[in-house]
Rosetta silent file (secondary structure, phi, psi, omega in degrees, C-alpha in Angstrom):
SEQUENCE: MRQILLFFLLSTFFSCEQKLTRPFTFKEIGWTIDLPEGFEVDDSASAAAKMAASKKSMEAINVNMVALETKHLIVAKKNVSNYFICSLTPFDESEYGSWLNATQKIRDISFESQSKKSPLAQFDSLTSLITIDTLSFSKFLITIKENNQLVYHSVMLSKLYKGYDLKISYGCSDNDVAKEIKEMLRRSKFSNL
SCORE:     score description
SCORE:     0.000 S_00000001
   1 L     0.000  -41.881  179.724   18.391  -16.701   90.425 S_00000001
   2 H   -63.920  -37.610 -179.920   21.268  -14.198   90.642 S_00000001
   3 H   -65.455  -38.898  177.835   20.654  -13.801   94.355 S_00000001
   4 H   -65.337  -43.985  178.216   20.901  -17.541   94.878 S_00000001
   5 H   -63.322  -43.449  178.341   24.106  -17.702   92.838 S_00000001
   6 H   -63.033  -44.178  177.775   25.541  -14.718   94.716 S_00000001
   7 H   -59.756  -45.483  179.882   24.584  -16.290   98.054 S_00000001
   8 H   -61.374  -44.411 -179.808   26.181  -19.580   97.026 S_00000001
   9 H   -64.977  -43.423  179.998   29.419  -17.880   95.925 S_00000001
  10 H   -66.863  -42.009 -179.761   29.662  -15.781   99.083 S_00000001
  11 H   -66.710  -35.460  176.905   28.938  -18.703  101.392 S_00000001
  12 H   -66.738  -42.347  179.485   31.528  -20.814   99.591 S_00000001
  13 H   -60.995  -46.696 -176.503   34.064  -17.997   99.854 S_00000001
  14 H   -77.371  -18.821  178.822   33.517  -17.496  103.580 S_00000001
  15 H   -85.012  -16.043  176.690   33.428  -21.186  104.376 S_00000001
  16 L   -65.653  138.214 -179.910   36.877  -21.770  102.873 S_00000001
  17 L   -69.475  123.108  178.230   39.490  -22.055  105.567 S_00000001
  18 L  -122.724  130.259  176.964   41.552  -18.894  105.630 S_00000001
  19 L   -95.485  104.154  178.946   44.581  -18.416  107.801 S_00000001
  20 L   -84.001  143.393  177.487   44.637  -14.741  108.700 S_00000001
  21 E  -135.588  163.106  174.659   47.893  -13.227  109.826 S_00000001
  22 E  -122.201  124.121 -179.133   49.136   -9.854  111.019 S_00000001
  23 E   -78.672  142.133  174.215   52.487   -8.629  109.723 S_00000001
  24 E  -133.022  133.886  175.117   55.062   -7.238  112.148 S_00000001
  25 E  -121.193  129.102 -179.715   58.417   -5.737  111.154 S_00000001
  26 E  -107.253   99.484 -172.665   61.138   -5.232  113.744 S_00000001
  27 L   -63.602  -28.075 -179.438   63.380   -2.534  112.337 S_00000001
  28 L   -57.874  -32.442 -177.701   66.104   -3.050  114.942 S_00000001
  29 L  -124.230    2.427  178.133   67.013   -6.356  113.305 S_00000001
  30 L    65.392   41.911 -174.880   65.241   -6.081  109.924 S_00000001
  31 E  -117.815  133.292  177.196   62.930   -9.028  110.615 S_00000001
  32 E  -121.174  130.986  176.662   59.376   -9.427  109.341 S_00000001
  33 E  -125.873  160.748  171.145   56.896  -12.039  110.578 S_00000001
  34 E  -115.566   98.585 -177.039   53.239  -12.771  109.913 S_00000001
  35 E   -66.637  126.833 -178.248   51.757  -13.524  113.339 S_00000001
  36 E   -62.461  156.720  178.669   49.119  -16.289  113.018 S_00000001
  37 L   -58.154  142.864  175.011   45.449  -15.654  113.682 S_00000001
  38 L    95.623  -12.980  177.465   44.335  -15.904  117.281 S_00000001
  39 L   -81.047  134.792  175.766   47.503  -14.585  118.906 S_00000001
  40 E  -104.653  129.569  179.711   47.003  -11.614  121.212 S_00000001
  41 E   -86.721  126.447  178.801   49.887   -9.195  121.480 S_00000001
  42 L   -66.655  146.615  176.265   50.590   -8.095  125.053 S_00000001
  43 L   -75.513  173.640 -174.323   50.501   -4.407  125.779 S_00000001
  44 H   -66.729  -31.754  178.717   53.607   -2.568  126.920 S_00000001
  45 H   -65.743  -43.189  178.865   52.716   -2.764  130.644 S_00000001
  46 H   -66.208  -40.785  178.420   52.433   -6.530  130.499 S_00000001
  47 H   -63.942  -38.085  178.945   55.682   -6.779  128.512 S_00000001
  48 H   -64.205  -38.640  177.634   57.410   -4.547  131.108 S_00000001
  49 H   -64.295  -40.535  177.371   56.272   -6.900  133.887 S_00000001
  50 H   -65.004  -38.562  178.761   57.708   -9.863  131.986 S_00000001
  51 H   -64.334  -40.902  178.603   60.962   -7.963  131.494 S_00000001
  52 H   -63.192  -39.511  176.145   61.174   -7.263  135.237 S_00000001
  53 H   -65.732  -38.601  177.241   60.712  -10.982  135.924 S_00000001
  54 H   -62.555  -40.921  179.122   63.425  -11.781  133.364 S_00000001
  55 H   -60.322  -44.978  179.458   65.792   -9.361  135.107 S_00000001
  56 H   -63.323  -39.259  177.412   65.254  -11.096  138.448 S_00000001
  57 H   -61.908  -44.443  179.890   65.905  -14.485  136.819 S_00000001
  58 H   -62.133  -43.481  179.421   69.129  -13.215  135.268 S_00000001
  59 H   -65.709  -37.376 -178.615   70.300  -11.790  138.566 S_00000001
  60 H   -64.137  -33.810 -179.383   69.392  -15.006  140.371 S_00000001
  61 H   -98.543    3.114  175.623   71.595  -17.076  138.077 S_00000001
  62 L    59.617   39.106  173.977   74.318  -14.437  137.947 S_00000001
  63 L   -77.996  128.351 -173.729   74.352  -14.197  134.163 S_00000001
  64 L   -80.825   61.689  177.086   76.635  -11.308  133.321 S_00000001
  65 L  -128.435  151.195  179.566   74.124   -9.556  131.065 S_00000001
  66 L   -90.645   92.601 -176.967   72.391   -6.237  131.546 S_00000001
  67 H   -65.142  -24.973  178.461   68.765   -7.383  131.710 S_00000001
  68 H   -59.189  -28.133 -178.398   67.628   -3.796  132.113 S_00000001
  69 H   -89.488    1.895  178.175   68.520   -3.266  128.487 S_00000001
  70 L   -69.630  134.174  179.239   66.483   -6.187  127.248 S_00000001
  71 E  -121.983  123.703  174.267   63.766   -5.132  124.870 S_00000001
  72 E   -82.657  115.758  177.200   60.818   -7.356  124.042 S_00000001
  73 E   -73.594  -37.893  176.774   60.025   -6.780  120.379 S_00000001
  74 E  -154.743  140.238  171.408   56.850   -8.836  120.694 S_00000001
  75 E  -130.298  116.183 -177.248   55.109  -10.830  123.385 S_00000001
  76 E  -134.689  148.864  178.352   52.099  -12.736  122.074 S_00000001
  77 E  -138.255  155.670  177.057   49.937  -15.517  123.429 S_00000001
  78 E  -133.176  117.407 -173.591   47.233  -17.799  122.160 S_00000001
  79 L    62.864 -158.552 -173.849   44.930  -19.235  124.761 S_00000001
  80 L   -84.681  -37.950 -168.681   46.461  -19.727  128.174 S_00000001
  81 L  -117.131   25.408  177.105   49.507  -21.893  127.565 S_00000001
  82 E  -126.755  125.255 -175.921   50.809  -20.980  124.102 S_00000001
  83 E  -140.956  162.222  176.200   53.179  -18.039  123.704 S_00000001
  84 E  -144.221  129.635 -178.750   55.679  -16.435  121.342 S_00000001
  85 E  -137.839  140.186  170.507   58.332  -13.893  122.394 S_00000001
  86 E  -128.028  127.629 -178.577   61.163  -12.144  120.594 S_00000001
  87 E  -135.648  155.018  178.400   63.648  -10.136  122.637 S_00000001
  88 E  -126.124  136.314  171.719   66.903   -8.269  122.125 S_00000001
  89 E  -133.056  124.017  176.452   69.636   -7.607  124.651 S_00000001
  90 E   -55.036  134.123 -177.983   72.753   -5.668  123.719 S_00000001
  91 L  -141.464  118.119  177.679   75.672   -8.068  124.118 S_00000001
  92 L  -118.782  110.951 -175.896   79.353   -7.256  123.864 S_00000001
  93 H   -61.576  -28.072  178.699   81.529  -10.289  124.579 S_00000001
  94 H   -69.772  -22.389  178.639   84.471   -8.089  125.535 S_00000001
  95 H   -97.755  -40.788 -172.513   82.307   -6.627  128.307 S_00000001
  96 H  -103.055   -8.278 -177.381   80.039   -9.532  129.316 S_00000001
  97 L    94.074 -166.969 -175.522   82.169  -12.566  128.512 S_00000001
  98 L   -64.378  125.057  175.358   81.326  -15.485  126.282 S_00000001
  99 H   -63.826  -40.015  179.289   77.898  -15.309  124.680 S_00000001
 100 H   -61.465  -43.231  177.807   77.864  -19.113  124.381 S_00000001
 101 H   -63.738  -42.963  179.199   78.500  -19.512  128.130 S_00000001
 102 H   -62.616  -42.622  179.642   75.798  -16.984  129.006 S_00000001
 103 H   -63.214  -41.532  178.921   73.349  -18.715  126.674 S_00000001
 104 H   -63.709  -39.366  177.150   74.136  -22.106  128.227 S_00000001
 105 H   -60.521  -41.899  179.281   73.506  -20.720  131.734 S_00000001
 106 H   -63.634  -42.110  178.476   70.112  -19.445  130.597 S_00000001
 107 H   -63.167  -44.003 -178.877   69.288  -22.874  129.129 S_00000001
 108 H   -60.780  -46.410 -178.959   70.352  -24.657  132.306 S_00000001
 109 H   -68.874  -32.788  177.332   68.208  -22.444  134.536 S_00000001
 110 H   -64.178  -46.764  179.116   65.271  -22.704  132.139 S_00000001
 111 H   -62.232  -45.919 -178.763   65.407  -26.504  132.256 S_00000001
 112 H   -63.018  -45.073 -177.683   65.824  -26.541  136.028 S_00000001
 113 H   -67.647  -37.578  178.610   62.990  -24.105  136.703 S_00000001
 114 H   -69.086  -37.359  179.934   60.570  -25.943  134.417 S_00000001
 115 H   -70.092  -27.498  176.031   61.410  -29.305  135.954 S_00000001
 116 H   -71.612  -27.891 -179.262   60.762  -27.916  139.448 S_00000001
 117 H   -69.575  -30.510 -178.109   57.280  -26.814  138.419 S_00000001
 118 L  -135.081   76.071 -174.288   56.232  -30.393  137.574 S_00000001
 119 L   -63.253  -19.484 -179.491   58.399  -32.811  139.552 S_00000001
 120 L   -90.945   -9.681 -179.040   56.408  -35.887  138.477 S_00000001
 121 L   -81.408  162.536  176.260   56.660  -35.174  134.741 S_00000001
 122 E   -99.325  128.043 -177.685   59.377  -36.512  132.455 S_00000001
 123 E  -114.741  147.092  174.364   61.648  -33.840  130.963 S_00000001
 124 E  -146.911  156.008  177.915   64.049  -33.997  128.071 S_00000001
 125 E  -139.418  157.415 -178.826   66.080  -31.424  126.183 S_00000001
 126 E  -149.864  135.126  175.252   67.821  -31.230  122.843 S_00000001
 127 E  -113.677  133.501 -179.613   70.125  -28.644  121.334 S_00000001
 128 E  -151.231 -172.721  175.993   70.402  -28.307  117.564 S_00000001
 129 E  -114.737  147.533  176.588   70.672  -25.700  114.807 S_00000001
 130 E  -138.074  147.595  178.011   67.821  -24.184  112.801 S_00000001
 131 E  -111.031  130.545  173.286   67.927  -21.791  109.864 S_00000001
 132 E  -121.200  112.186  179.420   65.528  -18.895  109.494 S_00000001
 133 L    46.299   54.832  176.884   65.888  -17.090  106.168 S_00000001
 134 L    74.836   -3.064  176.526   69.604  -18.002  105.816 S_00000001
 135 E   -97.416  130.893 -179.863   70.455  -17.116  109.448 S_00000001
 136 E   -89.577  128.589  177.922   71.567  -19.970  111.660 S_00000001
 137 E  -117.590  147.977  169.931   70.139  -20.078  115.211 S_00000001
 138 E   -82.884  130.131 -177.000   70.971  -22.341  118.117 S_00000001
 139 E  -111.918  129.298  176.572   67.782  -24.188  119.100 S_00000001
 140 E  -120.299  115.769 -176.629   67.110  -25.421  122.634 S_00000001
 141 E  -111.474  132.110  171.760   64.043  -27.642  122.956 S_00000001
 142 E  -118.461  127.244  175.420   62.524  -28.809  126.238 S_00000001
 143 E  -112.079  144.132  179.773   59.795  -31.453  126.101 S_00000001
 144 E  -125.573  124.048  179.595   57.515  -32.307  129.002 S_00000001
 145 E  -121.891  145.550  170.552   55.671  -35.603  129.144 S_00000001
 146 E  -128.319  129.475 -176.202   53.206  -36.988  131.636 S_00000001
 147 L    51.785   43.322  179.179   52.354  -40.684  131.426 S_00000001
 148 L    60.735   18.514  175.833   54.487  -40.843  128.263 S_00000001
 149 E  -111.596  130.755  177.951   52.245  -38.263  126.534 S_00000001
 150 E   -66.672  122.949 -179.921   53.692  -34.978  125.322 S_00000001
 151 E  -113.130  -21.693 -177.242   51.925  -32.213  127.240 S_00000001
 152 E  -164.775  147.299  169.500   54.153  -29.204  126.615 S_00000001
 153 E  -145.388  147.365  177.308   57.290  -28.116  124.840 S_00000001
 154 E  -127.728  147.503 -176.517   59.270  -24.919  124.816 S_00000001
 155 E  -130.342  134.188  173.256   61.812  -23.702  122.297 S_00000001
 156 E  -123.782  115.875  175.263   64.476  -21.035  122.675 S_00000001
 157 E   -98.960  131.982 -174.903   66.223  -19.894  119.499 S_00000001
 158 E  -131.694  143.532  175.148   69.375  -17.868  120.149 S_00000001
 159 E  -156.627  137.554  169.071   71.776  -15.904  117.996 S_00000001
 160 E   -85.007  110.921 -168.468   74.397  -13.245  118.560 S_00000001
 161 E  -137.581  117.759  176.623   73.267  -10.831  115.853 S_00000001
 162 L    52.608   40.882  177.423   74.421   -7.297  115.099 S_00000001
 163 L    82.435    9.663 -179.792   75.622   -6.769  118.673 S_00000001
 164 E  -120.854  147.112  163.735   72.460   -8.221  120.242 S_00000001
 165 E   -84.416  104.127 -178.243   71.576  -11.421  122.027 S_00000001
 166 E   -94.697  120.985  179.068   68.557  -12.235  119.872 S_00000001
 167 E  -121.107  128.388  171.911   66.134  -14.673  121.515 S_00000001
 168 E  -118.631  116.382 -175.563   63.052  -16.091  119.836 S_00000001
 169 E  -126.486  145.462  171.615   61.109  -18.227  122.286 S_00000001
 170 E  -151.029  151.911  177.333   57.842  -20.087  122.155 S_00000001
 171 E  -137.406  142.572 -175.269   56.024  -22.623  124.271 S_00000001
 172 E  -145.494  141.254  168.109   53.028  -24.713  123.360 S_00000001
 173 L  -104.748   -7.532 -176.736   50.650  -27.237  124.813 S_00000001
 174 L  -115.818  118.104 -178.837   48.832  -27.441  121.469 S_00000001
 175 H   -62.258  -33.095  179.012   50.622  -29.128  118.567 S_00000001
 176 H   -66.440  -38.213  177.745   48.575  -27.177  116.006 S_00000001
 177 H   -66.920  -41.228  177.686   49.756  -23.880  117.523 S_00000001
 178 H   -58.636  -40.909  177.811   53.347  -25.168  117.465 S_00000001
 179 H   -64.789  -37.949  178.090   52.961  -25.906  113.744 S_00000001
 180 H   -62.513  -43.212 -179.910   51.611  -22.379  113.156 S_00000001
 181 H   -66.156  -44.520  178.511   54.650  -20.850  114.896 S_00000001
 182 H   -58.867  -42.335  178.640   57.083  -23.055  113.006 S_00000001
 183 H   -66.086  -40.299  176.366   55.440  -22.075  109.726 S_00000001
 184 H   -58.049  -47.496  179.494   55.529  -18.395  110.708 S_00000001
 185 H   -63.427  -41.577 -179.210   59.276  -18.689  111.405 S_00000001
 186 H   -60.998  -36.943 -176.278   59.872  -20.597  108.185 S_00000001
 187 H   -89.696   -7.913 -176.950   58.170  -17.868  106.158 S_00000001
 188 L   -71.217  160.142 -174.694   59.701  -14.928  108.015 S_00000001
 189 E  -132.029  138.019  170.868   62.302  -12.713  106.365 S_00000001
 190 E  -105.197  128.782  172.775   65.401  -10.862  107.525 S_00000001
 191 L  -103.071  172.108  179.969   66.358   -7.866  105.437 S_00000001
 192 L    57.438   37.791  177.322   69.696   -6.085  105.639 S_00000001
 193 L   -69.144    0.000    0.000   71.583   -9.362  106.011 S_00000001
């Protein structure tokens, strides 16, 4: 009888939906997140390749930022078309010019490059503000629709923070994954504010 009861309790416990997360703390900015289950964190070689591609993009659009100094704090993906990235680039407006202008150039080229990839899709963008643990970020959303159905969206959150251009970016083709990322951001914490 005890074995049956124990089996029942264990099976009930393991059948309950549990959202596993992995905590990450980025000491450079005092930010802690709990990365949702199923995300794979890229290794440093893969992150370096992405950084090299970012550098070429920056040079191509003549953004006056030193892309060589960009550091990816985390690059994670879930399945093929869902990703999450946080990066830091030292940014001194007296040296590089207006952070707002540089950020707008990056947004423009991002929209343009995505629209070139799928010329038959319908694209839209929206800029707004979002708060993560009392810090206000500029949010740039790009939505992609085909036959009036949302197929993909990407979000770039930007903030000039402690001398860094802080970018938190994610893209999703799966609405459930987008909800997981939004919840992760909502629950994340900045220390040393």
